[in-house]
C-alpha positions in Angstrom: 0.0 0.0 0.0 1.3 3.4 -1.0 2.0 6.1 1.7 -0.8 8.3 0.4 -3.3 5.4 0.7 -2.2 4.9 4.3 -2.7 8.5 5.4 -6.1 8.8 3.6 -7.4 5.6 5.3 -6.3 6.0 8.9 -8.3 3.6 11.2 -11.0 5.6 13.0 -10.0 3.8 16.3 -6.6 5.5 16.0 -8.3 8.8 15.5 -10.5 8.4 18.5 -7.6 7.3 20.7 -5.5 10.3 19.7 -8.5 12.6 20.4 -8.9 11.1 23.9 -5.2 11.6 24.7 -5.3 15.2 23.4 -8.4 15.9 25.5 -7.0 14.7 28.8 -3.3 15.6 28.3 -3.6 19.2 29.4 -5.2 18.2 32.7 -2.2 16.1 33.7 0.7 18.0 32.1 0.2 21.8 32.7 1.4 24.0 29.9 0.4 27.2 28.2 -0.6 27.9 24.7 -0.1 31.5 23.7 -3.3 33.4 23.3 -4.4 36.9 22.3 -6.3 38.8 25.0 -9.5 40.3 23.6 -10.0 44.0 24.1 -13.2 43.6 26.1 -11.5 41.2 28.6 -8.6 43.6 29.0 -10.9 46.5 29.6 -12.6 44.7 32.5 -9.3 43.7 34.0 -7.9 47.2 33.6 -11.0 48.6 35.2 -10.7 46.4 38.3 -7.0 47.1 38.4 -7.6 50.8 38.6 -9.9 50.6 41.7 -8.0 51.9 44.7 -7.5 49.3 47.5 -9.9 49.3 50.4 -12.0 52.0 48.8 -15.3 51.3 47.0 -16.6 47.8 46.7 -17.3 45.6 43.7 -20.6 43.9 43.3 -20.5 40.5 41.7 -23.9 39.0 40.8 -23.7 35.3 40.6 -26.5 34.5 38.1 -25.1 31.4 36.3 -26.4 27.8 36.7 -24.9 24.4 37.1 -25.2 23.8 33.4 -23.0 26.8 32.6 -20.5 26.3 35.3 -17.6 25.3 33.0 -17.7 28.8 31.4 -18.8 31.0 34.3 -17.2 29.5 37.4 -13.7 30.2 36.2 -14.7 33.8 35.6 -15.9 34.0 39.2 -12.7 32.4 40.6 -10.4 34.6 38.6 -12.4 37.8 39.4 -12.4 37.0 43.2 -8.7 36.3 43.2 -8.1 39.7 41.5 -10.3 41.6 43.9 -9.0 40.0 47.0 -5.3 40.2 45.9 -5.8 44.0 45.5 -7.8 44.4 48.8 -10.9 45.4 47.0 -14.1 44.6 49.0 -16.6 42.3 47.3 -20.3 42.1 47.8 -22.0 39.1 46.3 -25.6 38.9 45.3 -27.8 36.6 43.2 -31.0 37.2 41.2 -31.1 33.7 39.7 -32.5 31.1 42.2 -29.8 28.6 41.2 -27.0 31.1 42.0 -26.6 31.0 45.8 -25.0 27.5 46.1 -22.6 28.2 43.3 -21.6 31.6 44.8 -20.9 30.1 48.2 -18.7 27.4 46.6 -16.8 30.0 44.6 -16.2 32.2 47.6 -15.1 29.2 49.7 -12.7 28.0 47.1 -10.9 31.3 46.7 -10.9 32.2 50.4 -9.6 28.8 51.5 -6.8 29.0 48.9 -5.7 32.5 49.8 -6.0 32.0 53.6 -3.8 28.9 53.4 -1.0 31.2 52.5 -1.8 34.0 55.0 0.4 34.6 58.1 -1.8 36.9 60.0 -5.4 38.2 60.3 -4.4 41.4 58.4 -3.5 39.5 55.3 -6.4 37.0 55.6 -9.7 37.2 53.8 -12.4 37.7 56.5 -16.2 37.5 56.0 -17.9 40.7 57.0 -14.7 42.7 56.6 -13.4 41.9 53.1 -16.5 40.3 51.5 -20.2 39.6 52.1 -22.5 37.3 50.3 -26.0 38.8 50.5 -27.8 35.9 48.8 -30.8 35.6 46.5 -33.6 38.1 46.1 -36.8 37.9 44.1 -38.2 40.9 42.3 -35.0 41.7 40.5 -36.0 45.1 39.0 -37.4 46.5 42.1 -34.4 45.3 44.1 -31.9 46.8 41.7 -33.6 50.2 41.9 -34.0 50.1 45.7 -30.3 49.2 46.2 -29.6 52.7 44.8 -31.0 54.1 48.0 -30.0 51.5 50.5 -28.5 48.0 50.0 -29.4 47.0 53.6 -33.1 47.7 53.0 -33.1 45.2 50.2 -30.9 42.7 52.0 -31.5 43.1 55.8 -29.9 39.7 56.3 -27.3 37.8 54.3 -27.4 34.3 52.8 -26.4 32.9 56.3 -29.2 34.9 58.1 -26.8 37.3 59.7 -27.8 41.0 60.1 -26.2 42.8 57.2 -25.8 46.1 59.1 -23.7 44.3 61.7 -20.8 43.8 59.3 -18.0 46.3 59.2 -18.0 46.3 55.4 -21.7 47.0 55.1 -21.5 49.8 57.6 -19.6 51.9 55.1 -21.1 50.5 51.9 -24.6 51.9 51.9 -25.7 52.2 48.2 -24.4 52.5 44.6 -22.3 55.6 45.6 -19.9 53.2 47.3 -19.7 50.7 44.4 -17.0 50.9 41.8 -18.6 48.4 39.4 -21.2 45.7 39.3 -20.1 42.6 37.4 -22.8 40.2 36.3 -21.8 36.5 35.7 -24.7 35.0 33.9 -26.0 32.6 31.3 -29.1 34.6 30.7 -30.0 38.2 29.8 -29.5 39.6 33.3 -26.9 42.4 32.5 -29.4 44.3 30.4 -31.4 45.1 33.5 -28.4 46.6 35.2 -27.8 48.8 32.3 -31.5 49.9 31.9 -32.1 50.7 35.6 -29.1 51.1 38.0 -26.8 52.5 35.3 -29.4 54.8 33.8 -30.7 56.2 37.1 -27.6 56.0 39.4 -24.7 55.9 36.9 -23.5 52.4 38.0 -20.6 51.0 36.0 -21.5 47.6 34.6 -19.2 44.7 33.7 -20.2 41.2 32.5 -19.0 37.6 32.3 -21.3 35.7 29.9 -21.5 32.4 28.1 -20.2 32.4 24.6 -23.8 32.2 23.0 -24.9 35.3 25.1 -21.9 37.5 24.7 -22.3 38.7 21.1 -25.4 40.7 21.8 -23.4 42.7 24.4 -20.6 43.8 22.1 -22.5 47.0 21.1 -22.8 47.9 24.8 -19.0 47.5 25.2 -18.4 49.7 22.2 -20.7 52.5 23.6 -19.1 52.2 27.0 -22.3 51.1 28.7 -20.5 47.8 29.6 -17.1 48.6 31.0 -15.6 45.2 30.1 -16.7 41.7 29.4 -15.5 38.1 29.6 -16.9 36.0 26.7 -17.3 32.3 27.3 -14.5 30.0 28.4 -12.0 31.9 26.2 -12.8 35.1 28.1 -12.4 33.3 31.4 -9.0 31.9 30.3 -7.9 35.4 29.2 -8.8 36.8 32.6 -7.0 34.0 34.3 -4.0 34.6 32.2 -4.0 38.3 33.1 -4.4 37.5 36.8 -1.5 35.0 36.6 0.8 37.3 34.7 0.2 40.1 37.3 1.2 37.8 40.2 -2.3 37.5 41.6 -2.5 33.7 41.2 0.1 30.9 41.5 -1.3 28.3 39.1 -3.2 28.0 35.8 -6.9 28.2 36.1 -9.4 25.6 34.9 -10.6 27.7 31.9 -7.0 28.0 30.6 -6.6 24.3 31.0 -9.9 23.7 29.2 -8.9 26.0 26.4 -5.6 24.2 26.0 -7.5 21.0 25.6 -9.7 22.5 22.9 -6.8 24.0 21.1 -5.0 20.6 21.1 -8.1 18.9 19.6 -8.5 21.6 16.9 -4.8 21.2 15.9 -5.2 17.5 15.7 -8.4 17.7 13.6 -6.7 20.2 11.2 -3.8 17.9 10.9 -6.0 14.9 10.0 -7.9 17.1 7.5 -4.6 18.1 5.8 -3.4 14.5 5.8 -6.6 13.3 4.3 -6.6 15.8 1.5 -2.9 15.2 0.7 -3.7 11.5 0.4 -6.7 12.1 -1.7 -5.0 14.4 -4.2 -2.0 12.1 -4.6 -4.2 9.1 -5.1 -6.1 11.0 -7.8 -2.9 12.0 -9.4 -1.8 8.4 -9.5 
């Protein structure tokens, strides 16, 4: 059998075996594939980077679901690491009923990792002082508007049933005047309500972390400045992770970058097989 017949008739079992190897390889052998940082991701990172430490807080709205965790959870982890590393207070909320459990898990993951390296209470991440998770609230539009007057009136108790006004952080963060930006991590059309209501009435800066299928409809808002930055799908999460890592706010690769490495390896393999198949086909025709 000629060489061009061999490469044009590769056994499908070999292809499936190589695909399996290329899928799991990045999860066991960490490496980095160079990637371009999209402008909207860099804008969001630069905005958070410009917030003065221990000044205004960042609101993160955890509105993603278990089905969209592979895309949105890495965004939450990278964003929390960035804020905590720069001593920026974080207030977590949720307006999707599936969000609270995912938010608590994300906070716990980052706080446990950072506190494992802390040497004193001053460089530890403490609940009530450095961050608060207020929990889920129904009646999203009314709540968004009322938070412009008083956050405590909308969330009198947090997710764990503690009085919100008893926390040192919430004693100085009263409404949107004390908020640098609200970043919505969602798989649905939640950011538009933040743009229509809190931003229009109170001038709140809005950022977003969206699934890949939702992100395209928000590019016009990024261009007009109504969205101050955005992470788009797993690629956007991987880009933010890379920026956080390059600036020394993280020690290891994030899960989104690992996932993107796996995707990139598979794409390279598929393109290689397409090229080999076409080479074999044209040489066999020539023969």
